[in-house]
N, CA, C and O atoms as CSV, one atom per row, in Angstrom:
chain,resi,resn,atom,element,x,y,z
A,1,UNK,N,N,222.185,118.477,6.836
A,1,UNK,CA,C,223.619,118.173,6.812
A,1,UNK,C,C,223.818,116.756,6.268
A,1,UNK,O,O,223.114,115.825,6.658
A,2,UNK,N,N,224.766,116.613,5.383
A,2,UNK,CA,C,225.031,115.314,4.769
A,2,UNK,C,C,226.140,114.604,5.521
A,2,UNK,O,O,227.089,115.230,5.993
A,3,UNK,N,N,226.012,113.315,5.626
A,3,UNK,CA,C,227.042,112.491,6.272
A,3,UNK,C,C,228.241,112.397,5.329
A,3,UNK,O,O,228.092,112.089,4.146
A,4,UNK,N,N,229.416,112.662,5.863
A,4,UNK,CA,C,230.634,112.564,5.060
A,4,UNK,C,C,231.039,111.098,4.942
A,4,UNK,O,O,230.849,110.322,5.879
A,5,UNK,N,N,231.595,110.718,3.795
A,5,UNK,CA,C,232.072,109.337,3.685
A,5,UNK,C,C,233.266,109.148,4.619
A,5,UNK,O,O,234.033,110.080,4.862
A,6,UNK,N,N,233.408,107.955,5.125
A,6,UNK,CA,C,234.558,107.661,5.976
A,6,UNK,C,C,235.790,107.548,5.101
A,6,UNK,O,O,235.800,106.814,4.113
A,7,UNK,N,N,236.823,108.277,5.470
A,7,UNK,CA,C,238.097,108.217,4.761
A,7,UNK,C,C,239.105,107.600,5.720
A,7,UNK,O,O,239.301,108.088,6.833
A,8,UNK,N,N,239.739,106.525,5.276
A,8,UNK,CA,C,240.757,105.857,6.075
A,8,UNK,C,C,242.049,105.827,5.281
A,8,UNK,O,O,242.057,105.560,4.080
A,9,UNK,N,N,243.138,106.105,5.977
A,9,UNK,CA,C,244.439,106.091,5.318
A,9,UNK,C,C,245.420,105.312,6.194
A,9,UNK,O,O,245.675,105.662,7.347
A,10,UNK,N,N,245.959,104.247,5.606
A,10,UNK,CA,C,246.981,103.445,6.281
A,10,UNK,C,C,248.321,104.102,6.003
A,10,UNK,O,O,248.655,104.397,4.855
A,11,UNK,N,N,249.087,104.330,7.065
A,11,UNK,CA,C,250.356,105.041,6.947
A,11,UNK,C,C,251.442,104.337,7.760
A,11,UNK,O,O,251.182,103.404,8.519
A,12,UNK,N,N,252.664,104.822,7.570
A,12,UNK,CA,C,253.764,104.508,8.483
A,12,UNK,C,C,254.444,105.825,8.813
A,12,UNK,O,O,254.296,106.818,8.101
A,13,UNK,N,N,255.190,105.811,9.904
A,13,UNK,CA,C,255.990,106.987,10.245
A,13,UNK,C,C,257.032,107.197,9.152
A,13,UNK,O,O,257.444,106.229,8.512
A,14,UNK,N,N,257.451,108.385,8.928
A,14,UNK,CA,C,258.531,108.689,7.977
A,14,UNK,C,C,258.186,108.304,6.543
A,14,UNK,O,O,259.062,107.886,5.785
A,15,UNK,N,N,256.937,108.439,6.173
A,15,UNK,CA,C,256.504,108.110,4.812
A,15,UNK,C,C,256.123,109.409,4.109
A,15,UNK,O,O,255.108,110.024,4.434
A,16,UNK,N,N,256.934,109.816,3.154
A,16,UNK,CA,C,256.683,111.066,2.447
A,16,UNK,C,C,255.363,111.076,1.691
A,16,UNK,O,O,254.643,112.074,1.709
A,17,UNK,N,N,255.042,109.975,1.029
A,17,UNK,CA,C,253.778,109.912,0.295
A,17,UNK,C,C,252.585,109.951,1.249
A,17,UNK,O,O,251.532,110.492,0.912
A,18,UNK,N,N,252.753,109.373,2.445
A,18,UNK,CA,C,251.674,109.429,3.447
A,18,UNK,C,C,251.433,110.877,3.856
A,18,UNK,O,O,250.289,111.322,3.948
A,19,UNK,N,N,252.521,111.609,4.103
A,19,UNK,CA,C,252.395,113.022,4.481
A,19,UNK,C,C,251.723,113.816,3.365
A,19,UNK,O,O,250.877,114.669,3.632
A,20,UNK,N,N,252.095,113.539,2.122
A,20,UNK,CA,C,251.502,114.246,0.986
A,20,UNK,C,C,250.015,113.950,0.860
A,20,UNK,O,O,249.222,114.850,0.586
A,21,UNK,N,N,249.636,112.699,1.057
A,21,UNK,CA,C,248.220,112.323,0.972
A,21,UNK,C,C,247.415,113.013,2.062
A,21,UNK,O,O,246.330,113.532,1.799
A,22,UNK,N,N,247.941,113.023,3.293
A,22,UNK,CA,C,247.240,113.677,4.398
A,22,UNK,C,C,247.128,115.179,4.148
A,22,UNK,O,O,246.108,115.790,4.468
A,23,UNK,N,N,248.176,115.774,3.575
A,23,UNK,CA,C,248.146,117.211,3.279
A,23,UNK,C,C,247.091,117.522,2.215
A,23,UNK,O,O,246.382,118.522,2.329
A,24,UNK,N,N,246.977,116.686,1.192
A,24,UNK,CA,C,245.963,116.903,0.150
A,24,UNK,C,C,244.558,116.831,0.762
A,24,UNK,O,O,243.710,117.676,0.477
A,25,UNK,N,N,244.322,115.830,1.593
A,25,UNK,CA,C,243.011,115.707,2.236
A,25,UNK,C,C,242.734,116.902,3.142
A,25,UNK,O,O,241.614,117.413,3.173
A,26,UNK,N,N,243.753,117.350,3.879
A,26,UNK,CA,C,243.588,118.499,4.773
A,26,UNK,C,C,243.291,119.770,3.986
A,26,UNK,O,O,242.448,120.566,4.399
A,27,UNK,N,N,243.976,119.973,2.851
A,27,UNK,CA,C,243.718,121.157,2.007
A,27,UNK,C,C,242.272,121.191,1.538
A,27,UNK,O,O,241.694,122.262,1.357
A,28,UNK,N,N,241.693,120.015,1.343
A,28,UNK,CA,C,240.299,119.933,0.901
A,28,UNK,C,C,239.330,119.999,2.077
A,28,UNK,O,O,238.114,119.956,1.885
A,29,UNK,N,N,239.867,120.102,3.297
A,29,UNK,CA,C,239.025,120.190,4.480
A,29,UNK,C,C,238.355,118.874,4.843
A,29,UNK,O,O,237.291,118.865,5.461
A,30,UNK,N,N,238.976,117.758,4.460
A,30,UNK,CA,C,238.392,116.435,4.693
A,30,UNK,C,C,238.964,115.790,5.939
A,30,UNK,O,O,240.180,115.760,6.131
A,31,UNK,N,N,238.094,115.277,6.778
A,31,UNK,CA,C,238.519,114.531,7.957
A,31,UNK,C,C,238.827,113.101,7.528
A,31,UNK,O,O,238.205,112.572,6.606
A,32,UNK,N,N,239.783,112.487,8.198
A,32,UNK,CA,C,240.135,111.111,7.883
A,32,UNK,C,C,240.604,110.410,9.143
A,32,UNK,O,O,241.001,111.049,10.118
A,33,UNK,N,N,240.551,109.094,9.108
A,33,UNK,CA,C,241.103,108.263,10.180
A,33,UNK,C,C,242.434,107.729,9.691
A,33,UNK,O,O,242.520,107.122,8.624
A,34,UNK,N,N,243.474,107.961,10.484
A,34,UNK,CA,C,244.797,107.460,10.129
A,34,UNK,C,C,245.063,106.173,10.899
A,34,UNK,O,O,244.876,106.114,12.115
A,35,UNK,N,N,245.493,105.160,10.189
A,35,UNK,CA,C,245.842,103.881,10.799
A,35,UNK,C,C,247.332,103.679,10.568
A,35,UNK,O,O,247.756,103.306,9.473
A,36,UNK,N,N,248.123,103.928,11.608
A,36,UNK,CA,C,249.578,103.820,11.511
A,36,UNK,C,C,249.966,102.354,11.703
A,36,UNK,O,O,249.764,101.784,12.775
A,37,UNK,N,N,250.521,101.757,10.660
A,37,UNK,CA,C,250.905,100.345,10.729
A,37,UNK,C,C,252.408,100.163,10.963
A,37,UNK,O,O,252.938,99.072,10.751
A,38,UNK,N,N,253.098,101.224,11.400
A,38,UNK,CA,C,254.513,101.118,11.730
A,38,UNK,C,C,254.678,100.088,12.841
A,38,UNK,O,O,254.144,100.273,13.935
A,39,UNK,N,N,255.399,99.020,12.582
A,39,UNK,CA,C,255.651,98.005,13.594
A,39,UNK,C,C,254.415,97.209,14.012
A,39,UNK,O,O,254.461,96.464,14.991
A,40,UNK,N,N,253.314,97.360,13.280
A,40,UNK,CA,C,252.063,96.665,13.614
A,40,UNK,C,C,251.825,95.583,12.566
A,40,UNK,O,O,251.172,95.818,11.549
A,41,UNK,N,N,252.358,94.406,12.827
A,41,UNK,CA,C,252.276,93.310,11.853
A,41,UNK,C,C,250.831,92.958,11.529
A,41,UNK,O,O,250.483,92.793,10.360
A,42,UNK,N,N,249.985,92.843,12.548
A,42,UNK,CA,C,248.576,92.502,12.331
A,42,UNK,C,C,247.864,93.600,11.537
A,42,UNK,O,O,247.069,93.315,10.641
A,43,UNK,N,N,248.155,94.845,11.874
A,43,UNK,CA,C,247.554,95.968,11.138
A,43,UNK,C,C,247.971,95.974,9.680
A,43,UNK,O,O,247.164,96.263,8.797
A,44,UNK,N,N,249.226,95.655,9.430
A,44,UNK,CA,C,249.731,95.613,8.052
A,44,UNK,C,C,249.049,94.485,7.286
A,44,UNK,O,O,248.706,94.656,6.116
A,45,UNK,N,N,248.848,93.333,7.929
A,45,UNK,CA,C,248.147,92.220,7.277
A,45,UNK,C,C,246.725,92.638,6.908
A,45,UNK,O,O,246.268,92.349,5.802
A,46,UNK,N,N,246.014,93.319,7.824
A,46,UNK,CA,C,244.648,93.795,7.528
A,46,UNK,C,C,244.660,94.773,6.349
A,46,UNK,O,O,243.788,94.724,5.481
A,47,UNK,N,N,245.663,95.662,6.331
A,47,UNK,CA,C,245.771,96.626,5.240
A,47,UNK,C,C,245.951,95.902,3.905
A,47,UNK,O,O,245.259,96.208,2.934
A,48,UNK,N,N,246.876,94.946,3.854
A,48,UNK,CA,C,247.160,94.218,2.607
A,48,UNK,C,C,245.911,93.471,2.139
A,48,UNK,O,O,245.615,93.442,0.945
A,49,UNK,N,N,245.184,92.872,3.072
A,49,UNK,CA,C,243.942,92.170,2.705
A,49,UNK,C,C,242.927,93.141,2.119
A,49,UNK,O,O,242.321,92.857,1.086
A,50,UNK,N,N,242.737,94.282,2.770
A,50,UNK,CA,C,241.774,95.274,2.270
A,50,UNK,C,C,242.206,95.855,0.932
A,50,UNK,O,O,241.368,96.173,0.088
A,51,UNK,N,N,243.521,95.993,0.738
A,51,UNK,CA,C,244.071,96.643,-0.457
A,51,UNK,C,C,244.362,95.643,-1.572
A,51,UNK,O,O,245.151,95.928,-2.473
A,52,UNK,N,N,243.732,94.478,-1.516
A,52,UNK,CA,C,243.891,93.469,-2.563
A,52,UNK,C,C,245.347,93.129,-2.842
A,52,UNK,O,O,245.758,93.008,-3.995
A,53,UNK,N,N,246.126,92.974,-1.764
A,53,UNK,CA,C,247.508,92.540,-1.913
A,53,UNK,C,C,248.536,93.649,-2.006
A,53,UNK,O,O,249.736,93.377,-1.985
A,54,UNK,N,N,248.095,94.887,-2.108
A,54,UNK,CA,C,249.066,95.991,-2.177
A,54,UNK,C,C,249.711,96.180,-0.818
A,54,UNK,O,O,249.021,96.245,0.199
A,55,UNK,N,N,251.025,96.266,-0.799
A,55,UNK,CA,C,251.763,96.302,0.463
A,55,UNK,C,C,252.390,97.652,0.760
A,55,UNK,O,O,252.965,97.835,1.833
A,56,UNK,N,N,252.294,98.597,-0.156
A,56,UNK,CA,C,252.913,99.905,0.050
A,56,UNK,C,C,251.964,100.819,0.819
A,56,UNK,O,O,250.752,100.606,0.841
A,57,UNK,N,N,252.539,101.839,1.448
A,57,UNK,CA,C,251.747,102.868,2.100
A,57,UNK,C,C,251.980,104.184,1.385
A,57,UNK,O,O,253.054,104.400,0.824
A,58,UNK,N,N,250.996,105.061,1.398
A,58,UNK,CA,C,249.699,104.896,2.039
A,58,UNK,C,C,248.764,104.024,1.206
A,58,UNK,O,O,248.960,103.834,0.006
A,59,UNK,N,N,247.748,103.505,1.877
A,59,UNK,CA,C,246.614,102.886,1.198
A,59,UNK,C,C,245.400,103.682,1.682
A,59,UNK,O,O,245.176,103.838,2.883
A,60,UNK,N,N,244.634,104.173,0.727
A,60,UNK,CA,C,243.553,105.114,1.032
A,60,UNK,C,C,242.220,104.515,0.617
A,60,UNK,O,O,242.067,103.983,-0.482
A,61,UNK,N,N,241.263,104.618,1.527
A,61,UNK,CA,C,239.903,104.134,1.299
A,61,UNK,C,C,238.949,105.294,1.538
A,61,UNK,O,O,239.023,105.974,2.561
A,62,UNK,N,N,238.054,105.513,0.582
A,62,UNK,CA,C,236.997,106.519,0.735
A,62,UNK,C,C,235.686,105.759,0.686
A,62,UNK,O,O,235.280,105.265,-0.366
A,63,UNK,N,N,235.027,105.670,1.833
A,63,UNK,CA,C,233.828,104.849,1.914
A,63,UNK,C,C,234.194,103.423,1.537
A,63,UNK,O,O,235.147,102.859,2.074
A,64,UNK,N,N,233.444,102.847,0.621
A,64,UNK,CA,C,233.686,101.466,0.186
A,64,UNK,C,C,234.738,101.379,-0.920
A,64,UNK,O,O,235.093,100.279,-1.342
A,65,UNK,N,N,235.237,102.511,-1.391
A,65,UNK,CA,C,236.156,102.541,-2.531
A,65,UNK,C,C,237.610,102.535,-2.097
A,65,UNK,O,O,238.036,103.380,-1.310
A,66,UNK,N,N,238.376,101.571,-2.619
A,66,UNK,CA,C,239.822,101.561,-2.407
A,66,UNK,C,C,240.440,102.449,-3.473
A,66,UNK,O,O,240.458,102.093,-4.651
A,67,UNK,N,N,240.949,103.612,-3.057
A,67,UNK,CA,C,241.542,104.564,-3.990
A,67,UNK,C,C,242.907,104.090,-4.443
A,67,UNK,O,O,243.246,104.200,-5.622
A,68,UNK,N,N,243.696,103.561,-3.513
A,68,UNK,CA,C,245.079,103.171,-3.788
A,68,UNK,C,C,245.995,104.024,-2.948
A,68,UNK,O,O,245.713,104.297,-1.781
A,69,UNK,N,N,247.096,104.445,-3.544
A,69,UNK,CA,C,248.077,105.250,-2.824
A,69,UNK,C,C,247.964,106.728,-3.150
A,69,UNK,O,O,246.980,107.180,-3.735
A,70,UNK,N,N,249.007,107.483,-2.753
A,70,UNK,CA,C,249.000,108.926,-2.981
A,70,UNK,C,C,248.898,109.266,-4.465
A,70,UNK,O,O,248.160,110.175,-4.845
A,71,UNK,N,N,249.629,108.547,-5.299
A,71,UNK,CA,C,249.623,108.895,-6.724
A,71,UNK,C,C,248.223,108.750,-7.318
A,71,UNK,O,O,247.820,109.562,-8.151
A,72,UNK,N,N,247.484,107.731,-6.901
A,72,UNK,CA,C,246.110,107.559,-7.391
A,72,UNK,C,C,245.194,108.653,-6.846
A,72,UNK,O,O,244.345,109.180,-7.565
A,73,UNK,N,N,245.379,108.990,-5.555
A,73,UNK,CA,C,244.586,110.068,-4.956
A,73,UNK,C,C,244.842,111.385,-5.686
A,73,UNK,O,O,243.903,112.109,-6.018
A,74,UNK,N,N,246.110,111.691,-5.932
A,74,UNK,CA,C,246.484,112.922,-6.621
A,74,UNK,C,C,245.950,112.934,-8.056
A,74,UNK,O,O,245.482,113.964,-8.540
A,75,UNK,N,N,246.024,111.793,-8.725
A,75,UNK,CA,C,245.508,111.704,-10.101
A,75,UNK,C,C,243.998,111.965,-10.128
A,75,UNK,O,O,243.501,112.653,-11.020
A,76,UNK,N,N,243.275,111.419,-9.157
A,76,UNK,CA,C,241.825,111.687,-9.081
A,76,UNK,C,C,241.574,113.180,-8.906
A,76,UNK,O,O,240.704,113.746,-9.568
A,77,UNK,N,N,242.326,113.815,-8.025
A,77,UNK,CA,C,242.162,115.253,-7.770
A,77,UNK,C,C,242.473,116.064,-9.020
A,77,UNK,O,O,241.713,116.964,-9.378
A,78,UNK,N,N,243.578,115.757,-9.686
A,78,UNK,CA,C,243.972,116.498,-10.893
A,78,UNK,C,C,242.975,116.325,-12.017
A,78,UNK,O,O,242.751,117.251,-12.797
A,79,UNK,N,N,242.372,115.149,-12.109
A,79,UNK,CA,C,241.407,114.869,-13.179
A,79,UNK,C,C,240.002,115.380,-12.833
A,79,UNK,O,O,239.077,115.242,-13.633
A,80,UNK,N,N,239.846,115.969,-11.643
A,80,UNK,CA,C,238.528,116.459,-11.244
A,80,UNK,C,C,237.579,115.333,-10.858
A,80,UNK,O,O,236.361,115.509,-10.897
A,81,UNK,N,N,238.125,114.175,-10.484
A,81,UNK,CA,C,237.276,113.013,-10.175
A,81,UNK,C,C,237.184,112.712,-8.688
A,81,UNK,O,O,236.409,111.845,-8.283
A,82,UNK,N,N,237.976,113.422,-7.854
A,82,UNK,CA,C,237.921,113.164,-6.414
A,82,UNK,C,C,236.622,113.685,-5.803
A,82,UNK,O,O,235.980,112.981,-5.023
A,83,UNK,N,N,236.232,114.898,-6.147
A,83,UNK,CA,C,234.989,115.454,-5.590
A,83,UNK,C,C,233.766,114.623,-5.970
A,83,UNK,O,O,232.926,114.366,-5.108
A,84,UNK,N,N,233.629,114.188,-7.238
A,84,UNK,CA,C,232.492,113.308,-7.560
A,84,UNK,C,C,232.522,111.989,-6.785
A,84,UNK,O,O,231.471,111.483,-6.392
A,85,UNK,N,N,233.721,111.423,-6.559
A,85,UNK,CA,C,233.824,110.195,-5.768
A,85,UNK,C,C,233.348,110.451,-4.345
A,85,UNK,O,O,232.598,109.653,-3.782
A,86,UNK,N,N,233.785,111.569,-3.764
A,86,UNK,CA,C,233.351,111.922,-2.409
A,86,UNK,C,C,231.839,112.090,-2.360
A,86,UNK,O,O,231.190,111.639,-1.416
A,87,UNK,N,N,231.277,112.737,-3.376
A,87,UNK,CA,C,229.829,112.954,-3.414
A,87,UNK,C,C,229.074,111.631,-3.524
A,87,UNK,O,O,228.058,111.442,-2.856
A,88,UNK,N,N,229.563,110.716,-4.362
A,88,UNK,CA,C,228.852,109.446,-4.514
A,88,UNK,C,C,228.971,108.605,-3.250
A,88,UNK,O,O,228.013,107.935,-2.865
A,89,UNK,N,N,230.127,108.629,-2.601
A,89,UNK,CA,C,230.291,107.890,-1.346
A,89,UNK,C,C,229.488,108.553,-0.223
A,89,UNK,O,O,228.984,107.870,0.669
A,90,UNK,N,N,229.369,109.885,-0.268
A,90,UNK,CA,C,228.546,110.598,0.715
A,90,UNK,C,C,227.093,110.175,0.562
A,90,UNK,O,O,226.410,109.934,1.557
A,91,UNK,N,N,226.615,110.082,-0.674
A,91,UNK,CA,C,225.244,109.661,-0.929
A,91,UNK,C,C,225.013,108.233,-0.437
A,91,UNK,O,O,223.966,107.930,0.135
A,92,UNK,N,N,225.997,107.358,-0.663
A,92,UNK,CA,C,225.880,105.973,-0.218
A,92,UNK,C,C,225.863,105.917,1.305
A,92,UNK,O,O,225.103,105.144,1.887
A,93,UNK,N,N,226.702,106.736,1.962
A,93,UNK,CA,C,226.745,106.751,3.427
A,93,UNK,C,C,225.432,107.281,3.998
A,93,UNK,O,O,224.933,106.764,4.998
A,94,UNK,N,N,224.872,108.313,3.362
A,94,UNK,CA,C,223.607,108.880,3.828
A,94,UNK,C,C,222.483,107.869,3.638
A,94,UNK,O,O,221.621,107.723,4.505
A,95,UNK,N,N,222.492,107.176,2.512
A,95,UNK,CA,C,221.474,106.160,2.228
A,95,UNK,C,C,221.583,105.025,3.239
A,95,UNK,O,O,220.571,104.546,3.751
A,96,UNK,N,N,222.819,104.592,3.529
A,96,UNK,CA,C,223.032,103.502,4.484
A,96,UNK,C,C,222.597,103.893,5.886
A,96,UNK,O,O,222.229,103.039,6.691
A,97,UNK,N,N,222.639,105.201,6.176
A,97,UNK,CA,C,222.227,105.686,7.507
A,97,UNK,C,C,220.727,105.918,7.551
A,97,UNK,O,O,220.214,106.491,8.513
A,98,UNK,N,N,220.024,105.479,6.521
A,98,UNK,CA,C,218.578,105.620,6.502
A,98,UNK,C,C,218.121,107.023,6.164
A,98,UNK,O,O,217.011,107.431,6.508
A,99,UNK,N,N,219.005,107.772,5.472
A,99,UNK,CA,C,218.622,109.110,5.058
A,99,UNK,C,C,218.738,110.134,6.166
A,99,UNK,O,O,218.280,111.265,6.001
A,100,UNK,N,N,219.336,109.775,7.293
A,100,UNK,CA,C,219.476,110.710,8.389
A,100,UNK,C,C,220.315,111.907,7.950
A,100,UNK,O,O,221.310,111.768,7.239
A,101,UNK,N,N,219.891,113.057,8.384
A,101,UNK,CA,C,220.655,114.260,8.107
A,101,UNK,C,C,220.442,114.821,6.719
A,101,UNK,O,O,221.128,115.767,6.334
A,102,UNK,N,N,219.507,114.265,5.947
A,102,UNK,CA,C,219.315,114.819,4.621
A,102,UNK,C,C,218.266,115.885,4.625
A,102,UNK,O,O,217.972,116.466,3.580
């Protein structure tokens, strides 16, 4: 069994693009950690720092890769580049875990 890359998505309540991003990940059967920054000033600051200054939600991270928002995630999927990104991040996660589960 291969270790899945960690997927993190920063969201706020009532965010249509956040809902769309979560739905796309769910359709692909991918687990993710949601970090709701609604009213969380410190959480929003951490998100902006991780996202290189981007302040909009969602902000999506797959393993070490900052994907961006929903439009970037959707563009990767449409271009057939999301699955290869997941595979490369999965390989990096498995390697970082010392090859466990391979």
